[in-house]
Residue, then its C-alpha position, 0 to 999 in steps of 0.5 A: m648258666t645261659i638260657p638258649p634264646e629259643k627257650i626264652t619266652t615273654e608269654p605268661p605261663l598257662n595254667p591247666g584251666d586256661e583255654a587261651t593266652p592273655g590277649t587272644p581275640g575271643a578270650a577273656e578272664d573268667l572266675c575259675e570254676a574249680c575254686s569258685g574264684k577263691g584260688k584255694l580249694a576246700t582243703g586249703s591247698a592252692c587250686a591247680q586249675c588256676g594256679g591259685t589266682g582264682r581266674v582262668m582265660r576262657g573262650i568267649g566267642g568270636g575270634 
């Protein structure tokens, strides 16, 4: 199976809680508010907002 060139990306996938892609001016990594940076919810399941990483990209101003 060959992937068409227009489908190939070097960008990391974004999680629902991300406001920007890594490297965006005016954005930085922050703790996920949904799981308090733990990557898991109280139920023990992975946090959907941060993809289980405990971190999201947030706008911090400027840019």
